[in-house]
C-alpha positions in Angstrom: 103.8 140.6 286.9 101.0 139.4 289.1 97.6 137.1 289.6 95.3 141.1 288.8 97.4 142.0 285.9 98.2 139.6 283.9 100.9 142.5 281.3 104.0 141.1 280.1 107.0 142.0 282.8 109.6 143.7 280.2 112.4 144.9 282.2 112.4 140.9 283.7 111.9 139.8 280.2 115.1 141.4 279.2 117.1 140.2 281.8 116.1 136.5 280.9 116.8 137.2 277.5 120.0 138.8 278.6 120.7 136.1 281.3 120.4 133.5 278.1 122.2 134.7 275.7 125.5 134.7 278.3 124.8 131.5 279.9 126.8 129.0 278.3 125.2 127.5 274.9 123.6 124.1 275.3 122.7 121.5 274.9 122.5 121.3 278.5 121.8 117.4 279.6 120.5 116.0 283.1 121.9 113.2 284.3 122.2 111.1 287.5 124.6 109.1 289.8 122.6 106.8 291.0 126.1 104.3 292.8 126.4 108.4 294.6 122.3 109.4 294.4 123.7 112.5 293.1 122.0 114.2 290.3 123.8 116.5 287.6 123.1 119.1 284.6 125.5 119.0 282.0 127.1 122.0 279.6 129.2 121.8 276.6 132.9 122.4 277.2 133.8 125.4 274.4 135.2 124.7 271.3 135.2 120.5 273.1 133.2 117.7 272.7 133.9 117.3 276.0 131.3 118.0 279.0 131.0 119.3 282.8 128.9 118.9 285.1 127.3 122.6 286.8 127.6 121.3 290.2 130.8 119.3 291.2 128.5 117.2 293.4 125.0 117.6 291.9 122.8 119.3 292.4 122.7 119.6 296.6 118.8 121.3 297.0 115.6 119.4 298.6 114.9 118.3 295.7 117.7 117.5 293.7 116.2 115.4 291.2 113.6 117.3 290.2 115.5 121.1 290.0 118.3 119.2 288.7 115.7 118.5 285.6 114.1 121.6 285.5 117.5 123.8 285.5 118.3 121.3 281.9 115.3 122.1 281.2 115.4 126.0 281.7 118.0 125.7 279.1 119.3 129.5 277.1 117.7 128.4 273.8 114.8 127.1 275.8 114.3 130.4 277.7 115.3 132.7 274.9 112.2 131.0 272.9 110.1 131.4 276.0 111.2 135.1 275.8 109.8 135.5 272.1 106.0 134.1 272.5 105.8 136.3 275.7 106.8 139.4 273.5 105.0 138.3 270.7 102.2 138.2 273.2 102.7 141.2 274.0 102.5 142.5 271.2 98.9 141.2 270.4 97.8 142.3 273.6 98.2 145.4 272.6 97.4 145.9 268.9 93.6 145.7 268.5 92.0 145.8 265.6 91.2 143.5 263.1 93.1 143.5 260.7 96.0 143.7 263.1 94.9 141.4 265.1 95.1 138.7 262.6 98.8 139.7 261.4 99.7 138.9 264.8 97.9 135.8 265.2 100.3 134.8 262.2 102.6 135.8 263.9 102.4 134.5 267.4 101.3 130.8 265.6 104.6 131.1 263.9 106.5 131.9 266.8 104.8 129.1 268.9 105.5 126.4 266.1 109.8 127.9 266.6 109.4 127.9 269.8 107.4 124.1 270.1 110.4 123.5 267.5 113.0 124.6 269.9 111.7 122.6 273.4 111.2 119.2 270.2 115.0 119.7 270.0 115.6 120.1 273.4 113.6 117.0 274.7 115.6 114.9 271.1 118.3 116.3 272.8 117.6 114.0 276.4 116.2 116.5 278.6 112.6 115.2 278.2 111.8 115.7 281.3 110.0 119.3 282.1 111.0 120.3 278.5 107.9 118.0 277.5 105.7 119.7 280.2 106.9 123.0 277.9 106.4 121.8 274.7 102.5 120.3 275.7 101.6 123.6 276.9 102.9 125.6 274.3 100.8 123.3 271.9 97.5 123.8 274.2 98.4 127.5 273.4 98.6 127.4 270.0 95.3 124.7 269.5 93.6 127.7 271.3 94.8 130.7 270.2 93.7 128.9 266.0 90.6 127.9 267.8 89.7 131.5 268.5 90.7 132.3 264.9 88.6 130.1 263.3 85.8 130.8 265.4 86.1 134.6 264.8 86.6 135.4 268.1 90.1 137.4 267.7 88.8 139.7 264.8 86.2 141.7 267.4 87.3 145.0 268.2 87.5 145.9 271.9 
């Protein structure tokens, strides 16, 4: 996707979905180790209540705290929600009839509510940093679509 072409890159969505489905299910959690100046992301150990750190010595980047928080927020559940939202939005852009728009807007709003619920769940499970920013963005988009629908702007033929 580039700045001039707002279309959804289907291949990228497929790659993201495949990677999310193959990754360890969550919850993924950020946790700092201030004593060692380390920033970690933990994932559940399959079939156990134990957790395992993704990086033995913490995230080793220039912005380790921010990167570890982002990795935890961009967990498989969040990525799958974003992929569902993007596919729904792509479908909405492809169907341009008034009745089709109304039906698709309802589906888009439902998909946004599902993504929002997923992000709220992630937030409740401790990854409150970047996940909250994503939640706010999804909420803003949902409100914009509802406002356009209420004003009738989404009902016009293109």
